[in-house]
N, CA, C and O atoms as CSV, one atom per row, in Angstrom:
chain,resi,resn,atom,element,x,y,z
A,1,UNK,N,N,0.821,-1.191,0.000
A,1,UNK,CA,C,0.000,0.000,0.000
A,1,UNK,C,C,0.860,1.248,0.000
A,1,UNK,O,O,2.001,1.201,0.462
A,2,UNK,N,N,0.367,2.326,-0.487
A,2,UNK,CA,C,1.161,3.543,-0.573
A,2,UNK,C,C,1.075,4.409,0.675
A,2,UNK,O,O,1.574,5.534,0.668
A,3,UNK,N,N,0.456,3.916,1.750
A,3,UNK,CA,C,0.353,4.668,2.984
A,3,UNK,C,C,-0.855,5.598,3.041
A,3,UNK,O,O,-1.154,6.154,4.097
A,4,UNK,N,N,-1.533,5.769,1.947
A,4,UNK,CA,C,-2.716,6.619,1.902
A,4,UNK,C,C,-3.931,5.758,2.211
A,4,UNK,O,O,-4.134,4.720,1.581
A,5,UNK,N,N,-4.727,6.176,3.162
A,5,UNK,CA,C,-5.901,5.388,3.522
A,5,UNK,C,C,-6.954,5.478,2.433
A,5,UNK,O,O,-6.966,6.400,1.617
A,6,UNK,N,N,-7.839,4.488,2.447
A,6,UNK,CA,C,-8.936,4.514,1.488
A,6,UNK,C,C,-9.770,5.766,1.663
A,6,UNK,O,O,-10.215,6.362,0.683
A,7,UNK,N,N,-9.984,6.171,2.913
A,7,UNK,CA,C,-10.802,7.338,3.180
A,7,UNK,C,C,-10.192,8.595,2.556
A,7,UNK,O,O,-10.931,9.487,2.140
A,8,UNK,N,N,-8.856,8.685,2.482
A,8,UNK,CA,C,-8.191,9.858,1.928
A,8,UNK,C,C,-8.098,9.851,0.415
A,8,UNK,O,O,-7.681,10.846,-0.177
A,9,UNK,N,N,-8.477,8.754,-0.226
A,9,UNK,CA,C,-8.413,8.659,-1.678
A,9,UNK,C,C,-9.608,9.367,-2.303
A,9,UNK,O,O,-10.671,9.473,-1.691
A,10,UNK,N,N,-9.424,9.848,-3.520
A,10,UNK,CA,C,-10.561,10.440,-4.220
A,10,UNK,C,C,-11.565,9.353,-4.547
A,10,UNK,O,O,-11.205,8.191,-4.732
A,11,UNK,N,N,-12.824,9.743,-4.616
A,11,UNK,CA,C,-13.863,8.773,-4.936
A,11,UNK,C,C,-13.672,8.194,-6.333
A,11,UNK,O,O,-13.927,7.010,-6.554
A,12,UNK,N,N,-13.226,9.018,-7.274
A,12,UNK,CA,C,-13.003,8.517,-8.632
A,12,UNK,C,C,-11.901,7.464,-8.635
A,12,UNK,O,O,-11.987,6.481,-9.371
A,13,UNK,N,N,-10.872,7.659,-7.827
A,13,UNK,CA,C,-9.797,6.677,-7.743
A,13,UNK,C,C,-10.284,5.391,-7.085
A,13,UNK,O,O,-9.933,4.299,-7.531
A,14,UNK,N,N,-11.084,5.507,-6.037
A,14,UNK,CA,C,-11.659,4.308,-5.418
A,14,UNK,C,C,-12.560,3.568,-6.400
A,14,UNK,O,O,-12.595,2.338,-6.418
A,15,UNK,N,N,-13.289,4.330,-7.218
A,15,UNK,CA,C,-14.140,3.719,-8.246
A,15,UNK,C,C,-13.282,2.924,-9.223
A,15,UNK,O,O,-13.601,1.783,-9.556
A,16,UNK,N,N,-12.185,3.538,-9.682
A,16,UNK,CA,C,-11.313,2.852,-10.636
A,16,UNK,C,C,-10.721,1.588,-10.016
A,16,UNK,O,O,-10.633,0.557,-10.684
A,17,UNK,N,N,-10.316,1.656,-8.754
A,17,UNK,CA,C,-9.757,0.477,-8.092
A,17,UNK,C,C,-10.804,-0.622,-7.930
A,17,UNK,O,O,-10.502,-1.797,-8.138
A,18,UNK,N,N,-12.026,-0.256,-7.561
A,18,UNK,CA,C,-13.102,-1.246,-7.447
A,18,UNK,C,C,-13.428,-1.837,-8.815
A,18,UNK,O,O,-13.700,-3.032,-8.934
A,19,UNK,N,N,-13.398,-1.003,-9.832
A,19,UNK,CA,C,-13.653,-1.451,-11.198
A,19,UNK,C,C,-12.647,-2.519,-11.619
A,19,UNK,O,O,-13.013,-3.501,-12.265
A,20,UNK,N,N,-11.386,-2.326,-11.255
A,20,UNK,CA,C,-10.339,-3.290,-11.624
A,20,UNK,C,C,-10.622,-4.676,-11.064
A,20,UNK,O,O,-10.262,-5.680,-11.678
A,21,UNK,N,N,-11.269,-4.740,-9.893
A,21,UNK,CA,C,-11.574,-6.021,-9.258
A,21,UNK,C,C,-12.959,-6.550,-9.616
A,21,UNK,O,O,-13.378,-7.588,-9.103
A,22,UNK,N,N,-13.670,-5.843,-10.492
A,22,UNK,CA,C,-15.041,-6.229,-10.832
A,22,UNK,C,C,-15.069,-7.398,-11.812
A,22,UNK,O,O,-14.039,-7.817,-12.340
A,23,UNK,N,N,-16.263,-7.906,-12.036
A,23,UNK,CA,C,-16.474,-9.016,-12.965
A,23,UNK,C,C,-16.717,-8.548,-14.401
A,23,UNK,O,O,-16.975,-9.368,-15.282
A,24,UNK,N,N,-16.636,-7.227,-14.644
A,24,UNK,CA,C,-16.820,-6.725,-16.012
A,24,UNK,C,C,-15.755,-7.310,-16.934
A,24,UNK,O,O,-14.656,-7.651,-16.497
A,25,UNK,N,N,-16.100,-7.419,-18.212
A,25,UNK,CA,C,-15.139,-7.896,-19.194
A,25,UNK,C,C,-14.057,-6.865,-19.482
A,25,UNK,O,O,-14.168,-5.700,-19.100
A,26,UNK,N,N,-13.027,-7.310,-20.151
A,26,UNK,CA,C,-11.861,-6.457,-20.386
A,26,UNK,C,C,-12.186,-5.218,-21.223
A,26,UNK,O,O,-11.654,-4.144,-20.943
A,27,UNK,N,N,-13.038,-5.334,-22.237
A,27,UNK,CA,C,-13.358,-4.161,-23.053
A,27,UNK,C,C,-14.148,-3.125,-22.262
A,27,UNK,O,O,-13.897,-1.928,-22.398
A,28,UNK,N,N,-15.089,-3.559,-21.446
A,28,UNK,CA,C,-15.853,-2.614,-20.623
A,28,UNK,C,C,-14.926,-1.917,-19.637
A,28,UNK,O,O,-15.018,-0.703,-19.459
A,29,UNK,N,N,-14.034,-2.667,-18.993
A,29,UNK,CA,C,-13.063,-2.064,-18.073
A,29,UNK,C,C,-12.172,-1.064,-18.797
A,29,UNK,O,O,-11.887,0.016,-18.279
A,30,UNK,N,N,-11.742,-1.425,-19.980
A,30,UNK,CA,C,-10.853,-0.550,-20.760
A,30,UNK,C,C,-11.546,0.778,-21.087
A,30,UNK,O,O,-10.949,1.844,-20.942
A,31,UNK,N,N,-12.782,0.712,-21.520
A,31,UNK,CA,C,-13.550,1.921,-21.841
A,31,UNK,C,C,-13.749,2.765,-20.579
A,31,UNK,O,O,-13.573,3.983,-20.616
A,32,UNK,N,N,-14.110,2.134,-19.474
A,32,UNK,CA,C,-14.344,2.883,-18.242
A,32,UNK,C,C,-13.054,3.485,-17.681
A,32,UNK,O,O,-13.074,4.591,-17.141
A,33,UNK,N,N,-11.963,2.786,-17.799
A,33,UNK,CA,C,-10.691,3.357,-17.338
A,33,UNK,C,C,-10.306,4.567,-18.180
A,33,UNK,O,O,-9.693,5.506,-17.674
A,34,UNK,N,N,-10.656,4.550,-19.442
A,34,UNK,CA,C,-10.404,5.720,-20.282
A,34,UNK,C,C,-11.301,6.876,-19.869
A,34,UNK,O,O,-10.850,8.020,-19.820
A,35,UNK,N,N,-12.559,6.597,-19.573
A,35,UNK,CA,C,-13.458,7.643,-19.074
A,35,UNK,C,C,-12.895,8.223,-17.775
A,35,UNK,O,O,-12.939,9.434,-17.555
A,36,UNK,N,N,-12.369,7.346,-16.922
A,36,UNK,CA,C,-11.783,7.809,-15.653
A,36,UNK,C,C,-10.727,8.891,-15.890
A,36,UNK,O,O,-10.609,9.821,-15.093
A,37,UNK,N,N,-9.968,8.780,-16.966
A,37,UNK,CA,C,-8.902,9.758,-17.224
A,37,UNK,C,C,-9.452,11.160,-17.488
A,37,UNK,O,O,-8.702,12.135,-17.432
A,38,UNK,N,N,-10.739,11.274,-17.770
A,38,UNK,CA,C,-11.380,12.567,-18.007
A,38,UNK,C,C,-12.120,13.092,-16.774
A,38,UNK,O,O,-12.560,14.242,-16.766
A,39,UNK,N,N,-12.261,12.273,-15.739
A,39,UNK,CA,C,-13.067,12.637,-14.581
A,39,UNK,C,C,-12.318,13.539,-13.612
A,39,UNK,O,O,-11.093,13.489,-13.500
A,40,UNK,N,N,-13.094,14.368,-12.915
A,40,UNK,CA,C,-12.519,15.107,-11.802
A,40,UNK,C,C,-12.520,14.181,-10.582
A,40,UNK,O,O,-13.002,13.053,-10.675
A,41,UNK,N,N,-11.994,14.632,-9.451
A,41,UNK,CA,C,-11.798,13.780,-8.282
A,41,UNK,C,C,-13.097,13.203,-7.723
A,41,UNK,O,O,-13.077,12.134,-7.112
A,42,UNK,N,N,-14.222,13.885,-7.919
A,42,UNK,CA,C,-15.460,13.352,-7.364
A,42,UNK,C,C,-16.182,12.399,-8.314
A,42,UNK,O,O,-17.284,11.947,-8.002
A,43,UNK,N,N,-15.592,12.085,-9.458
A,43,UNK,CA,C,-16.162,11.091,-10.356
A,43,UNK,C,C,-17.285,11.584,-11.246
A,43,UNK,O,O,-18.065,10.790,-11.772
A,44,UNK,N,N,-17.366,12.887,-11.414
A,44,UNK,CA,C,-18.417,13.460,-12.250
A,44,UNK,C,C,-17.812,14.288,-13.370
A,44,UNK,O,O,-16.618,14.588,-13.384
A,45,UNK,N,N,-18.669,14.641,-14.298
A,45,UNK,CA,C,-18.330,15.583,-15.346
A,45,UNK,C,C,-17.232,15.111,-16.296
A,45,UNK,O,O,-16.317,15.866,-16.622
A,46,UNK,N,N,-17.328,13.875,-16.730
A,46,UNK,CA,C,-16.470,13.394,-17.812
A,46,UNK,C,C,-17.289,13.489,-19.092
A,46,UNK,O,O,-18.416,12.996,-19.151
A,47,UNK,N,N,-16.725,14.121,-20.115
A,47,UNK,CA,C,-17.467,14.387,-21.341
A,47,UNK,C,C,-16.789,13.879,-22.621
A,47,UNK,O,O,-16.959,14.511,-23.664
A,48,UNK,N,N,-16.041,12.787,-22.599
A,48,UNK,CA,C,-15.408,12.357,-23.852
A,48,UNK,C,C,-16.457,11.899,-24.859
A,48,UNK,O,O,-17.493,11.348,-24.485
A,49,UNK,N,N,-16.182,12.130,-26.124
A,49,UNK,CA,C,-17.091,11.665,-27.176
A,49,UNK,C,C,-16.861,10.176,-27.428
A,49,UNK,O,O,-15.825,9.621,-27.060
A,50,UNK,N,N,-17.832,9.553,-28.053
A,50,UNK,CA,C,-17.683,8.146,-28.437
A,50,UNK,C,C,-16.484,7.998,-29.369
A,50,UNK,O,O,-15.704,7.057,-29.231
A,51,UNK,N,N,-16.334,8.921,-30.316
A,51,UNK,CA,C,-15.207,8.870,-31.245
A,51,UNK,C,C,-13.873,8.967,-30.507
A,51,UNK,O,O,-12.923,8.257,-30.835
A,52,UNK,N,N,-13.807,9.841,-29.517
A,52,UNK,CA,C,-12.575,9.993,-28.744
A,52,UNK,C,C,-12.276,8.715,-27.954
A,52,UNK,O,O,-11.131,8.265,-27.904
A,53,UNK,N,N,-13.305,8.138,-27.340
A,53,UNK,CA,C,-13.099,6.888,-26.602
A,53,UNK,C,C,-12.654,5.767,-27.540
A,53,UNK,O,O,-11.783,4.969,-27.193
A,54,UNK,N,N,-13.252,5.711,-28.717
A,54,UNK,CA,C,-12.864,4.685,-29.696
A,54,UNK,C,C,-11.404,4.860,-30.109
A,54,UNK,O,O,-10.646,3.892,-30.173
A,55,UNK,N,N,-11.029,6.081,-30.382
A,55,UNK,CA,C,-9.649,6.352,-30.798
A,55,UNK,C,C,-8.660,6.006,-29.679
A,55,UNK,O,O,-7.625,5.389,-29.931
A,56,UNK,N,N,-8.979,6.400,-28.464
A,56,UNK,CA,C,-8.043,6.211,-27.351
A,56,UNK,C,C,-8.004,4.781,-26.826
A,56,UNK,O,O,-7.040,4.402,-26.160
A,57,UNK,N,N,-9.031,3.978,-27.109
A,57,UNK,CA,C,-9.042,2.577,-26.680
A,57,UNK,C,C,-8.698,1.623,-27.816
A,57,UNK,O,O,-8.519,0.428,-27.583
A,58,UNK,N,N,-8.606,2.129,-29.030
A,58,UNK,CA,C,-8.393,1.307,-30.229
A,58,UNK,C,C,-9.526,0.309,-30.447
A,58,UNK,O,O,-9.313,-0.786,-30.968
A,59,UNK,N,N,-10.726,0.698,-30.042
A,59,UNK,CA,C,-11.923,-0.094,-30.266
A,59,UNK,C,C,-12.815,0.645,-31.258
A,59,UNK,O,O,-12.670,1.854,-31.436
A,60,UNK,N,N,-13.719,-0.057,-31.894
A,60,UNK,CA,C,-14.661,0.606,-32.799
A,60,UNK,C,C,-15.678,1.391,-31.978
A,60,UNK,O,O,-15.887,1.112,-30.798
A,61,UNK,N,N,-16.313,2.384,-32.621
A,61,UNK,CA,C,-17.351,3.154,-31.932
A,61,UNK,C,C,-18.492,2.242,-31.490
A,61,UNK,O,O,-19.051,2.424,-30.408
A,62,UNK,N,N,-18.833,1.272,-32.315
A,62,UNK,CA,C,-19.896,0.327,-31.959
A,62,UNK,C,C,-19.511,-0.466,-30.709
A,62,UNK,O,O,-20.343,-0.672,-29.824
A,63,UNK,N,N,-18.271,-0.907,-30.635
A,63,UNK,CA,C,-17.804,-1.663,-29.476
A,63,UNK,C,C,-17.805,-0.784,-28.227
A,63,UNK,O,O,-18.180,-1.247,-27.150
A,64,UNK,N,N,-17.394,0.466,-28.355
A,64,UNK,CA,C,-17.423,1.396,-27.219
A,64,UNK,C,C,-18.853,1.561,-26.722
A,64,UNK,O,O,-19.106,1.468,-25.521
A,65,UNK,N,N,-19.798,1.807,-27.643
A,65,UNK,CA,C,-21.203,1.962,-27.241
A,65,UNK,C,C,-21.734,0.697,-26.554
A,65,UNK,O,O,-22.446,0.779,-25.553
A,66,UNK,N,N,-21.385,-0.462,-27.098
A,66,UNK,CA,C,-21.825,-1.733,-26.515
A,66,UNK,C,C,-21.334,-1.869,-25.086
A,66,UNK,O,O,-22.100,-2.247,-24.199
A,67,UNK,N,N,-20.075,-1.568,-24.854
A,67,UNK,CA,C,-19.504,-1.778,-23.523
A,67,UNK,C,C,-19.866,-0.668,-22.545
A,67,UNK,O,O,-19.860,-0.888,-21.334
A,68,UNK,N,N,-20.178,0.510,-23.048
A,68,UNK,CA,C,-20.743,1.539,-22.172
A,68,UNK,C,C,-22.104,1.078,-21.648
A,68,UNK,O,O,-22.428,1.273,-20.477
A,69,UNK,N,N,-22.890,0.468,-22.525
A,69,UNK,CA,C,-24.207,-0.045,-22.134
A,69,UNK,C,C,-24.063,-1.192,-21.129
A,69,UNK,O,O,-24.816,-1.262,-20.158
A,70,UNK,N,N,-23.111,-2.079,-21.355
A,70,UNK,CA,C,-22.854,-3.180,-20.422
A,70,UNK,C,C,-22.506,-2.621,-19.046
A,70,UNK,O,O,-23.041,-3.073,-18.034
A,71,UNK,N,N,-21.608,-1.637,-19.010
A,71,UNK,CA,C,-21.176,-1.037,-17.743
A,71,UNK,C,C,-22.310,-0.275,-17.071
A,71,UNK,O,O,-22.456,-0.316,-15.850
A,72,UNK,N,N,-23.109,0.417,-17.870
A,72,UNK,CA,C,-24.251,1.150,-17.314
A,72,UNK,C,C,-25.262,0.176,-16.711
A,72,UNK,O,O,-25.750,0.395,-15.603
A,73,UNK,N,N,-25.574,-0.897,-17.436
A,73,UNK,CA,C,-26.525,-1.897,-16.948
A,73,UNK,C,C,-26.019,-2.587,-15.675
A,73,UNK,O,O,-26.815,-2.983,-14.824
A,74,UNK,N,N,-24.708,-2.726,-15.552
A,74,UNK,CA,C,-24.115,-3.362,-14.367
A,74,UNK,C,C,-24.002,-2.393,-13.196
A,74,UNK,O,O,-23.651,-2.802,-12.089
A,75,UNK,N,N,-24.295,-1.111,-13.427
A,75,UNK,CA,C,-24.289,-0.132,-12.348
A,75,UNK,C,C,-22.965,0.563,-12.102
A,75,UNK,O,O,-22.779,1.173,-11.049
A,76,UNK,N,N,-22.036,0.486,-13.050
A,76,UNK,CA,C,-20.714,1.097,-12.873
A,76,UNK,C,C,-20.611,2.518,-13.398
A,76,UNK,O,O,-19.663,3.230,-13.069
A,77,UNK,N,N,-21.568,2.939,-14.207
A,77,UNK,CA,C,-21.503,4.277,-14.807
A,77,UNK,C,C,-22.924,4.797,-14.998
A,77,UNK,O,O,-23.850,4.040,-15.289
A,78,UNK,N,N,-23.070,6.096,-14.827
A,78,UNK,CA,C,-24.334,6.764,-15.123
A,78,UNK,C,C,-24.091,7.603,-16.372
A,78,UNK,O,O,-23.148,8.392,-16.418
A,79,UNK,N,N,-24.925,7.437,-17.371
A,79,UNK,CA,C,-24.776,8.156,-18.630
A,79,UNK,C,C,-25.983,9.061,-18.819
A,79,UNK,O,O,-27.124,8.600,-18.843
A,80,UNK,N,N,-25.715,10.354,-18.952
A,80,UNK,CA,C,-26.769,11.330,-19.212
A,80,UNK,C,C,-26.543,11.899,-20.609
A,80,UNK,O,O,-25.431,12.291,-20.963
A,81,UNK,N,N,-27.606,11.935,-21.389
A,81,UNK,CA,C,-27.524,12.462,-22.746
A,81,UNK,C,C,-28.061,13.886,-22.770
A,81,UNK,O,O,-29.120,14.181,-22.216
A,82,UNK,N,N,-27.311,14.756,-23.419
A,82,UNK,CA,C,-27.760,16.129,-23.577
A,82,UNK,C,C,-27.770,16.523,-25.038
A,82,UNK,O,O,-26.899,16.112,-25.805
A,83,UNK,N,N,-28.746,17.313,-25.424
A,83,UNK,CA,C,-28.822,17.855,-26.782
A,83,UNK,C,C,-28.804,19.369,-26.687
A,83,UNK,O,O,-29.263,19.956,-25.708
A,84,UNK,N,N,-28.276,19.970,-27.701
A,84,UNK,CA,C,-28.215,21.424,-27.736
A,84,UNK,C,C,-29.191,21.938,-28.780
A,84,UNK,O,O,-29.277,21.374,-29.871
A,85,UNK,N,N,-29.927,22.996,-28.471
A,85,UNK,CA,C,-30.905,23.539,-29.424
A,85,UNK,C,C,-30.258,23.846,-30.777
A,85,UNK,O,O,-29.211,24.489,-30.852
A,86,UNK,N,N,-30.895,23.379,-31.819
A,86,UNK,CA,C,-30.426,23.654,-33.167
A,86,UNK,C,C,-29.259,22.796,-33.630
A,86,UNK,O,O,-28.776,22.970,-34.749
A,87,UNK,N,N,-28.800,21.880,-32.799
A,87,UNK,CA,C,-27.665,21.014,-33.153
A,87,UNK,C,C,-28.159,19.581,-33.329
A,87,UNK,O,O,-29.099,19.148,-32.662
A,88,UNK,N,N,-27.518,18.864,-34.225
A,88,UNK,CA,C,-27.884,17.470,-34.455
A,88,UNK,C,C,-27.118,16.524,-33.546
A,88,UNK,O,O,-27.547,15.391,-33.325
A,89,UNK,N,N,-25.992,16.977,-33.018
A,89,UNK,CA,C,-25.168,16.093,-32.193
A,89,UNK,C,C,-25.600,16.130,-30.739
A,89,UNK,O,O,-26.287,17.047,-30.288
A,90,UNK,N,N,-25.169,15.097,-30.020
A,90,UNK,CA,C,-25.488,14.946,-28.601
A,90,UNK,C,C,-24.198,14.980,-27.785
A,90,UNK,O,O,-23.115,14.690,-28.295
A,91,UNK,N,N,-24.333,15.334,-26.526
A,91,UNK,CA,C,-23.202,15.269,-25.603
A,91,UNK,C,C,-23.592,14.324,-24.475
A,91,UNK,O,O,-24.694,14.407,-23.934
A,92,UNK,N,N,-22.684,13.435,-24.131
A,92,UNK,CA,C,-22.910,12.501,-23.040
A,92,UNK,C,C,-22.078,12.921,-21.838
A,92,UNK,O,O,-20.908,13.279,-21.971
A,93,UNK,N,N,-22.691,12.872,-20.675
A,93,UNK,CA,C,-22.008,13.129,-19.421
A,93,UNK,C,C,-21.910,11.804,-18.682
A,93,UNK,O,O,-22.911,11.111,-18.499
A,94,UNK,N,N,-20.713,11.460,-18.261
A,94,UNK,CA,C,-20.480,10.192,-17.574
A,94,UNK,C,C,-20.146,10.468,-16.117
A,94,UNK,O,O,-19.334,11.341,-15.811
A,95,UNK,N,N,-20.780,9.715,-15.219
A,95,UNK,CA,C,-20.512,9.802,-13.787
A,95,UNK,C,C,-20.230,8.407,-13.256
A,95,UNK,O,O,-20.891,7.440,-13.633
A,96,UNK,N,N,-19.239,8.316,-12.374
A,96,UNK,CA,C,-18.905,7.037,-11.753
A,96,UNK,C,C,-20.014,6.624,-10.804
A,96,UNK,O,O,-20.617,7.454,-10.124
A,97,UNK,N,N,-20.270,5.323,-10.772
A,97,UNK,CA,C,-21.239,4.745,-9.832
A,97,UNK,C,C,-20.639,3.465,-9.275
A,97,UNK,O,O,-19.770,2.852,-9.894
A,98,UNK,N,N,-21.103,3.077,-8.121
A,98,UNK,CA,C,-20.749,1.784,-7.557
A,98,UNK,C,C,-21.994,0.916,-7.578
A,98,UNK,O,O,-23.035,1.329,-7.067
A,99,UNK,N,N,-21.916,-0.279,-8.157
A,99,UNK,CA,C,-23.052,-1.195,-8.042
A,99,UNK,C,C,-23.263,-1.504,-6.557
A,99,UNK,O,O,-22.336,-1.356,-5.761
A,100,UNK,N,N,-24.447,-1.922,-6.184
A,100,UNK,CA,C,-24.754,-2.184,-4.773
A,100,UNK,C,C,-23.703,-3.056,-4.100
A,100,UNK,O,O,-23.297,-2.768,-2.974
A,101,UNK,N,N,-23.260,-4.105,-4.759
A,101,UNK,CA,C,-22.314,-5.017,-4.131
A,101,UNK,C,C,-20.911,-4.418,-4.008
A,101,UNK,O,O,-20.102,-4.947,-3.246
A,102,UNK,N,N,-20.594,-3.351,-4.717
A,102,UNK,CA,C,-19.258,-2.756,-4.647
A,102,UNK,C,C,-19.258,-1.419,-3.929
A,102,UNK,O,O,-18.198,-0.811,-3.775
A,103,UNK,N,N,-20.416,-0.940,-3.484
A,103,UNK,CA,C,-20.481,0.391,-2.885
A,103,UNK,C,C,-19.946,0.383,-1.461
A,103,UNK,O,O,-19.947,-0.643,-0.780
A,104,UNK,N,N,-19.494,1.543,-1.035
A,104,UNK,CA,C,-19.040,1.728,0.332
A,104,UNK,C,C,-20.013,2.671,1.016
A,104,UNK,O,O,-20.621,3.516,0.358
A,105,UNK,N,N,-20.169,2.541,2.312
A,105,UNK,CA,C,-21.099,3.368,3.067
A,105,UNK,C,C,-20.772,4.836,2.850
A,105,UNK,O,O,-19.620,5.255,2.958
A,106,UNK,N,N,-21.815,5.616,2.538
A,106,UNK,CA,C,-21.642,7.049,2.384
A,106,UNK,C,C,-21.174,7.496,1.024
A,106,UNK,O,O,-21.030,8.700,0.807
A,107,UNK,N,N,-20.926,6.587,0.087
A,107,UNK,CA,C,-20.426,6.993,-1.201
A,107,UNK,C,C,-21.516,7.139,-2.256
A,107,UNK,O,O,-21.260,7.674,-3.335
A,108,UNK,N,N,-22.699,6.682,-1.970
A,108,UNK,CA,C,-23.747,6.754,-2.968
A,108,UNK,C,C,-24.656,7.930,-2.667
A,108,UNK,O,O,-25.109,8.097,-1.535
A,109,UNK,N,N,-24.923,8.737,-3.667
A,109,UNK,CA,C,-25.881,9.818,-3.528
A,109,UNK,C,C,-27.284,9.270,-3.664
A,109,UNK,O,O,-27.466,8.069,-3.863
A,110,UNK,N,N,-28.269,10.128,-3.559
A,110,UNK,CA,C,-29.655,9.674,-3.651
A,110,UNK,C,C,-29.961,9.028,-4.986
A,110,UNK,O,O,-30.772,8.104,-5.056
A,111,UNK,N,N,-29.326,9.497,-6.044
A,111,UNK,CA,C,-29.590,8.942,-7.361
A,111,UNK,C,C,-28.550,7.907,-7.749
A,111,UNK,O,O,-28.578,7.412,-8.876
A,112,UNK,N,N,-27.628,7.562,-6.851
A,112,UNK,CA,C,-26.653,6.520,-7.139
A,112,UNK,C,C,-25.337,7.014,-7.664
A,112,UNK,O,O,-24.428,6.204,-7.844
A,113,UNK,N,N,-25.174,8.303,-7.924
A,113,UNK,CA,C,-23.892,8.804,-8.411
A,113,UNK,C,C,-22.955,8.993,-7.228
A,113,UNK,O,O,-23.388,9.266,-6.109
A,114,UNK,N,N,-21.686,8.844,-7.492
A,114,UNK,CA,C,-20.685,9.025,-6.458
A,114,UNK,C,C,-20.677,10.477,-6.013
A,114,UNK,O,O,-20.743,11.390,-6.836
A,115,UNK,N,N,-20.595,10.684,-4.686
A,115,UNK,CA,C,-20.494,12.062,-4.182
A,115,UNK,C,C,-19.578,12.114,-2.984
A,115,UNK,O,O,-19.059,11.083,-2.557
A,116,UNK,N,N,-19.368,13.296,-2.434
A,116,UNK,CA,C,-18.437,13.459,-1.320
A,116,UNK,C,C,-19.049,13.159,0.026
A,116,UNK,O,O,-18.390,13.361,1.045
A,117,UNK,N,N,-20.255,12.695,0.076
A,117,UNK,CA,C,-20.742,12.192,1.301
A,117,UNK,C,C,-21.818,12.860,1.997
A,117,UNK,O,O,-22.234,12.412,3.066
């Protein structure tokens, strides 16, 4: 251990560590670890595009979308879709989540997103 307690770690880092020990497949873990690189310490406000995730993971956009859905269904990520008036494109906001079996006391907000407590 690096001497830093779990309590002193950022929630996003604890999420990534729990994710590494999860039963998710390798592609889903790979996509989520890439999303983690865009997150702030509280595990919110990651906005990478599907194209960016595909490029950075060397996976197809279809594969990225598939594994985002797998991770979302398993409770590891919250995906919010936003549209802008007059634009055809969408923006996705990704937030770290802990599935019930991987959550720690005090880490889940009312809607299931990771928060500071």
